[in-house]
N, C-alpha and C positions, 0 to 999 in steps of 0.2 A: 033654714032653720031658724027658729026666731029664739034669741038670746035671752037669758033671765035677766032682769034689771037689779041692778045692785044698790038702788037708791033705800030699799028697804034694809039691807044690811048695813048701811052706812047709818041710818036713822036708828037704827037697834045697836049698834055699838056705840054712838054719840052718848043715847040715853045710859047704856051701862056703864062708860066711863062715868057719866054724870052724877049716875045715884050711887056708884061704889060696887057694883055687882061685877064689873070685868074685872078678869085676871091681870093687873098691871100694875107696874111695869112688868113685861115680858122681858125674858133673858133669852136668847137665840143660840144654841150650841152648835158649832162645827167642829170636826176633828180631822186631820190629817195624816196621814202615814206613809212614811215613803215608801216605796217598793222595789226600789233599787234606780239606779241613774237618777233622771229629774222627775222620774214618773212618781205621782202621788194616789193615794187612794182616800178621797174625801169623802165623809159621812157626815149629813144630816137627818135628823127623825129618822124616817125610814128609808132613806135614798143615800145611794152611793154614786159619785162620779170620779171620772180617773182624770187627770192633769197631765200634762206632760209639755216638753219642749218638742219644737219641730225637728225634722232630721236636721235641717241647717244649723242647730245650737246644739248637736249631739244629742238630742232625745229622740224618742222612739215613736212619736207623733201618734201616741193611745188617747189623747183628748186633748182638749185647748190648755192651752198654756194659762198661769195665773192672771196675765192680764187681760187675757180675753175673756174670761171668767168674771174680772170685775165692769168691763165693758156689758157683757151678757147680762150681769146683776141690775146697771143701770137700765138697761133697754127693758129689761121684764119688768123691774119696778115702774119705769114711766107709761107701760103698756098697761097693768094694773091701776095706776094712778090716773090714767085719761079715762078708762073705762069707770070707774068708781064714782068720779066727780062730774063724768058726763051724764051718767045716769043720774046721780043726786041733783045735779041742774036742770035735768029736763032736755038737755040736748042730745038729739039722735045720734049715734056713732053706727057707721055700717062696718067700718075698717078702721084698724089702725094698724103702722107697721112704722118700725123705728130702726135705722140705722145709723150707729156710731162710728166715729173714728178716733183712733187714740195715736198719738205722735210721742214715740218714744228716743228719749237720747241716750244711746247704749253707755256714752262715757260715764255717766252718773252710775249706774247698775255696775259697770265693771272696775270702779275704782279710778278711772281714768281722769277727771275732773270731780273734785268735791263738788266745786259750784253749780255742778249741773244735776236737776233732781233725779234720783236713782227711778221714780215711776214716770208716768205720763207727763209731758210738757204741756200738752193741749189734748180737750176731749172735746168733738164738734159732733154733730150729728143733724139729722133730718127725720122730723115725726110727720108721717103722711097720714093725713084722717079723712076719710070718705063720709061725708056727713051733710045733710041738705041744710044744717045750719048755716046762720051768716058769717062773715070774715069777723063782726064784731063780737060774735057770742064764742066762736074757736079762740078768738086773742083772750077774752075773759075767761075763759076756760084752760088756756094754757099757764095763765097767771096761777089761777088755783093751783093748778097741777105741779107747777114750778116752786110754790110756795109748801106744797105738800107732802111731795113725792121722797119717801125714806131715805133710799139711796144716793139721791141727787144731796140731799140733805148731808148726809154724812161725808161726802166727796168736798163740799164747797164750803162746809163750817169743819173747824179744828175739832175733831173727836180724840177725847183722850184716851190714848191706847196704851197699856203696861204689859209687857211681855216678861215673865218670868222663868229663869232659865231653871231646870228641875235637872238633877242629875241623880240618874237610879244606881245605889249602893250594889 
């Protein structure tokens, strides 16, 4: 099956941003509502997913745990960004797969050692690209992808986060 090229989408979107006709900036909204125990119903646009802890952490294993969703978001964003920029740069890609591994030290999350991060202490992975392109072309593409992948950027740059407590009366 012949996949569509996203080079035109890239050019159209760049032009709309330059001429001011694109809606920008965008606000992405996600809601999460506890379903009992560690199970959460997460809604975004018209999509709903379930997050839960595994049985070994007293969950019901009804879905991926939040840290797995973070890795999934990075993997999917890398996938999209590789495809978009490969097409835009005229580099043929026959297949992309991404495997990520996040290392967690539970002492931070569980409040055993405040010197240990509560989240991942390391994320690493492999991007496997099936392409007739040269190694040099793929290395240039990787630099472009890593510079423009939104979720990677969110993880490596300090993003201001402010969570406000609301107490219904």
